[in-house]
SEVEX-724417 format. One record per residue: residue in one letter; y negated, z negated, x negated of N, C-alpha, C, O in turn. Coordinates in steps of 0.2 Angstrom, whole numbers, padded with zeros to 4 digits, always signed. Each point is the difference from the previous one (the first is absolute). Layout:
BEGIN
aYZXYZXYZXYZX
...
END
This chain:
BEGIN
m-0154+0062+0141-0001+0007+0000+0007+0004+0001+0000+0005+0003
p+0006-0008-0007+0006+0004+0001+0002+0000+0007+0003+0005+0003
l-0004-0010+0001+0002+0000+0007-0004+0005+0004+0003+0004+0004
l-0009-0003-0005-0004+0005+0003+0003+0007-0002+0000+0005+0004
v+0001-0004-0010+0003+0006-0003+0006+0002+0004+0002+0006+0002
s+0003-0011-0002+0006+0001+0003+0000+0002+0008+0004+0003+0002
f-0009-0006+0001-0001+0001+0007-0003+0007+0001+0002+0004+0004
l-0007-0002-0008-0003+0007+0001+0003+0005-0003-0001+0006+0002
y+0006-0007-0007+0003+0006-0003+0004+0005+0004-0002+0006+0000
p+0006-0009+0005+0004+0005+0004-0005+0003+0005+0001+0006+0001
i-0006-0009+0002-0005+0003+0004-0004+0005-0003+0000+0006+0003
t-0002-0007-0009-0004+0004-0004+0004+0007-0002-0003+0005+0001
l+0009-0007-0003+0004+0006-0002+0002+0004+0006-0001+0006-0001
f+0002-0009+0007+0001+0004+0006-0006+0005+0001+0001+0006+0002
l-0007-0009-0002-0006+0004+0002-0001+0005-0005-0002+0006+0003
i+0003-0007-0009-0001+0005-0005+0005+0006+0001-0002+0006+0000
l+0008-0008+0001+0005+0006+0001-0001+0003+0006+0001+0006+0001
k-0003-0009+0005-0001+0003+0006-0006+0005-0001-0001+0006+0003
y-0004-0008-0007-0006+0004-0001+0002+0006-0004-0003+0006+0002
l+0007-0007-0006+0002+0006-0004+0006+0004+0003+0003+0005-0003
n-0002-0007+0009+0005+0003+0004+0007+0000-0003+0004+0005+0000
m-0002-0010-0003+0006-0001-0003+0005-0005+0005-0003-0004+0003
d+0009+0005-0004+0005-0004+0004+0001-0006-0004+0003+0000-0006
l-0004-0006+0009+0001-0006-0004+0008-0001-0002+0001-0004-0005
n+0003+0006+0009+0007+0000-0001+0002+0004-0007+0006-0002-0002
d-0010+0007+0000+0002+0003-0006-0003-0003-0006+0001+0002-0005
m-0005-0007+0006-0003-0004-0006+0004-0006-0001-0003-0006+0000
a+0009+0007-0001+0004-0006-0001-0002-0004-0006+0001-0007+0000
a-0003+0010-0005-0002-0004-0006-0006-0005+0001+0000-0005-0002
m-0005+0007+0006-0005-0004+0002+0002-0005+0005-0003-0006+0000
k+0008+0007+0004+0002-0005+0005+0004-0005-0004+0001-0006+0003
l+0001+0007-0009+0004-0004-0004-0003-0006-0003+0003-0005-0001
l-0010+0005+0000-0004-0005-0003+0001-0007+0003+0001-0004-0003
p-0002+0004+0010+0001-0007+0002+0007-0003+0000+0001-0006-0001
l+0004+0010+0001+0007-0002-0001+0001-0002-0008+0003-0005-0001
l-0006+0008-0003+0000-0001-0007-0003-0007-0002+0002-0004-0004
i-0008+0003+0007-0003-0006+0000+0004-0006+0002+0000-0005-0003
s+0003+0006+0009+0004-0005+0003+0006-0002-0005+0002-0006+0000
v+0001+0011-0003+0006-0001-0004-0003-0003-0006+0004-0005-0003
y-0009+0006+0000-0003-0003-0005-0001-0008+0001+0002-0004-0004
v-0005+0003+0010-0001-0007+0002+0006-0004+0000+0001-0006-0002
t+0004+0009+0005+0007-0003+0001+0003-0001-0007+0003-0006-0001
i-0004+0010-0003+0003-0001-0007-0003-0006-0003+0003-0004-0003
m-0010+0004+0003-0004-0005-0003+0002-0007+0003+0001-0005-0004
i+0001+0004+0010+0002-0006+0003+0007-0002-0002+0001-0005-0001
v+0003+0010+0001+0007-0001-0003+0000-0002-0007+0003-0005-0002
f-0006+0008-0002-0001-0002-0007-0003-0007-0001+0003-0004-0004
s-0008+0003+0008-0003-0007-0001+0005-0005+0002+0000-0006-0002
h+0005+0007+0007+0005-0005+0002+0005-0001-0005+0002-0006-0001
f+0000+0011-0002+0005+0000-0005-0003-0003-0007+0004-0003-0004
r-0010+0004+0003-0003-0003-0006-0002-0007+0001-0002-0004-0004
k+0003+0001+0010-0002-0007+0002-0008-0001+0000-0002-0006-0001
t-0001+0012+0001-0008-0001+0001-0002+0003+0006-0002+0006+0000
s+0003-0009+0006-0001+0003+0006-0007+0002+0001-0005-0003-0001
l+0005+0010+0003-0007+0003+0001-0003-0003+0006-0006-0001+0001
i+0010-0001+0004-0002-0003+0006-0003-0007-0001-0005-0002+0003
l+0008-0002-0008-0003-0006-0002-0006+0000-0004-0005-0004+0001
k+0004+0010-0005-0006+0001-0003-0006+0001+0004-0005-0003-0001
y+0006+0007+0006-0005+0001+0005-0001-0006+0005-0006-0001+0002
a+0011-0002+0000-0001-0006+0004-0004-0006-0004-0005-0003+0003
a+0006+0002-0009-0004-0004-0004-0007+0002-0001-0004-0004+0000
k+0003+0010-0001-0006+0003-0001-0005-0001+0006-0006-0001+0000
f+0009+0002+0006-0004+0000+0006+0000-0006+0004-0003-0001+0005
s+0007-0004-0007+0001-0006+0003-0006-0005-0001-0003+0000-0006
k+0000-0003+0011-0006-0004-0001+0002-0007-0003-0005-0003-0003
k+0011+0001+0003+0002-0006-0003+0006+0001-0005+0003+0006+0001
s-0002-0010-0005+0006+0001-0005+0006+0000+0004+0001-0004+0004
l+0004+0007-0007+0007+0000+0004+0004-0005-0003+0001-0001-0006
s+0003-0002+0010+0004-0006-0002+0006+0004-0003+0002+0006+0001
p+0002-0010-0005+0006+0003-0003+0005+0002+0005+0004+0006-0001
a-0003-0009+0007+0004+0002+0005-0002+0006+0003+0004+0005+0002
e-0011-0004-0001-0003+0006+0003+0001+0006-0005+0002+0006+0002
c-0002-0007-0009+0001+0005-0005+0007+0003+0001+0001+0006-0001
e+0004-0011+0001+0007+0002+0001+0001+0004+0006+0004+0004+0000
y-0007-0006+0006+0001+0003+0006-0003+0007+0000+0003+0005+0002
i-0009-0004-0006-0003+0007+0000+0005+0004-0005+0001+0006+0001
k+0001-0009-0006+0005+0004-0005+0006+0002+0004+0002+0006-0001
n+0001-0010+0005+0006+0002+0004-0002+0005+0006+0004+0004+0001
s-0010-0004+0001-0002+0005+0005-0001+0007-0003-0001+0004+0004
t+0001-0004-0010+0000+0007-0003+0005+0004+0002-0001+0006+0001
l+0007-0008+0000+0006+0004+0003-0002+0003+0007+0001+0005+0002
f-0004-0010+0002-0003+0003+0007-0004+0006-0001+0000+0004+0004
w-0005-0005-0009-0005+0005+0000+0003+0006-0003-0002+0006+0001
i+0007-0006-0005+0004+0006-0003+0003+0003+0006-0001+0006+0000
g+0003-0010+0005+0003+0004+0006-0005+0003+0004+0001+0005+0003
v-0007-0008-0002-0006+0003+0004-0002+0006-0004-0001+0005+0003
s+0000-0005-0009-0002+0006-0004+0006+0006+0000-0002+0005+0001
l+0008-0007-0001+0005+0005+0001+0000+0003+0007+0001+0006+0000
t-0002-0010+0005-0001+0003+0007-0006+0005+0000+0001+0005+0003
n-0006-0007-0006-0006+0004-0001+0002+0007-0003-0002+0005+0003
v+0006-0005-0009+0002+0006-0003+0004+0004+0004-0001+0006+0001
c+0006-0009+0003+0004+0003+0004-0004+0004+0006+0002+0005+0002
l-0007-0009+0001-0004+0003+0005-0004+0006-0003-0001+0005+0004
h-0002-0006-0010-0003+0006-0003+0004+0006+0000-0002+0005+0001
l+0008-0006-0004+0005+0005+0000+0001+0004+0006+0001+0006+0001
f+0001-0011+0004+0001+0003+0007-0005+0004+0003+0001+0006+0002
f-0008-0008-0003-0005+0004+0003-0002+0006-0005-0003+0005+0002
f+0005-0006-0008-0001+0006-0005+0004+0006+0003-0002+0006-0001
y+0008-0007+0003+0005+0005+0002-0001+0002+0007+0003+0005+0002
q-0008-0008+0002-0001+0002+0007-0003+0007+0000-0004+0001-0004
s+0006+0003+0009-0003+0006+0001-0008+0000+0002-0004+0005-0001
n+0003-0010+0005-0007-0001+0002-0004-0004-0005+0001-0006-0001
a-0006+0009-0002-0004-0003-0005-0004-0006+0003-0003-0004-0004
y+0001+0004+0010-0004-0005+0003+0004-0007-0001-0004-0005-0001
y+0010+0005+0002+0004-0007-0001-0001-0002-0007-0002-0006-0001
w+0002+0011-0004-0001-0002-0007-0007-0003-0001-0001-0005-0004
i-0004+0009+0007-0007-0002-0001-0001-0007+0003-0003-0005-0003
a+0006+0003+0009-0001-0006+0003+0003-0006-0004-0003-0005-0001
y+0009+0006-0001+0003-0005-0004-0003-0001-0007-0001-0006-0002
s+0000+0012-0001-0003-0001-0007-0007-0003+0000-0003-0003-0005
s-0001+0004+0011-0007-0002+0000+0000-0008+0002-0003-0004-0003
f+0006+0003+0008+0000-0007+0003+0006-0004+0002+0001-0006+0001
g+0004+0010+0000+0007-0002+0002+0003-0005-0005+0003-0005+0003
w-0004+0006-0009+0003-0004-0005-0003-0007+0000+0003-0005-0002
y-0009+0005+0004-0004-0007+0001+0004-0004+0005+0001-0006-0001
g+0002+0009+0006+0003-0004+0005+0007-0003-0003+0002-0006+0001
v+0001+0010-0006+0006-0003-0003-0001-0006-0004+0003-0005+0000
f-0009+0006-0004-0001-0006-0004-0004-0006+0004+0001-0006-0002
g-0004+0008+0007-0003-0005+0004+0005-0004+0004+0000-0006+0000
l+0005+0010+0002+0006-0004+0004+0003-0004-0005+0002-0006+0001
g+0000+0008-0008+0002-0004-0005-0004-0006-0001+0003-0006-0001
g-0009+0007+0001-0005-0006-0001+0001-0005+0005+0000-0006-0001
i+0000+0008+0007+0001-0004+0006+0006-0004+0000+0000-0006+0001
l+0006+0009-0003+0006-0003+0000+0000-0005-0006+0003-0005+0001
q-0006+0007-0006+0000-0005-0006-0004-0006+0002+0001-0006-0002
y-0007+0007+0005-0004-0006+0002+0004-0004+0005+0000-0006+0000
l+0003+0009+0005+0004-0004+0005+0006-0004-0004+0001-0006+0002
h+0002+0009-0006+0006-0003-0004-0003-0006-0004+0003-0005+0000
r-0009+0006-0003-0003-0005-0004-0002-0006+0004+0001-0006-0001
k-0004+0007+0007-0003-0005+0004+0005-0004+0004+0000-0006+0000
f+0005+0010+0003+0005-0004+0004+0007-0002-0004+0003-0004+0003
i-0002+0007-0008+0006-0002-0004-0001-0003-0006+0002-0006-0001
f-0006+0009-0004-0001-0002-0007-0004-0007+0001+0002-0005-0003
l-0008+0005+0006-0004-0006+0000+0003-0006+0004+0000-0005-0002
k+0004+0007+0007+0004-0006+0003+0005-0003-0005+0001-0006+0000
r+0003+0010-0003+0005-0002-0005-0004-0004-0006+0003-0005-0002
v-0009+0007+0000-0003-0004-0005-0003-0006+0002+0001-0005-0003
q-0003+0004+0010-0002-0006+0002+0006-0005+0001-0001-0006+0000
n+0007+0009+0002+0006-0005+0001+0003-0002-0006+0003-0005+0000
d-0005+0008-0006+0003-0002-0006-0004-0006-0003+0002-0002-0006
END
């Protein structure tokens, strides 16, 4: 449900404001919500890294069909730094599009563009795991 809300929020907001004949660029507080959510997620990942209770590991263990080996757990804990970078990139892009004069860019990024950032991060993580981490584990 939260993914659906995050996807529909900017589009719905835009349609409501256009219906009310308001300029979306004047509604900075409403445009700020996706940015604030991104900042919150980034802070949660950073705190989990410093507390040594990786949020990424928690969800990986929850959704994994098989139990994770100690080497995989350590790999996932270490990859938290990568995901902090991905999340910070997302925050920076949200900021960039927030300050654009054309509201359509903000709508596009806030609706589905950020999925691309995290999707690319997921693909890079998958490729690293498959071609580097698993090869290293097999050689040890």
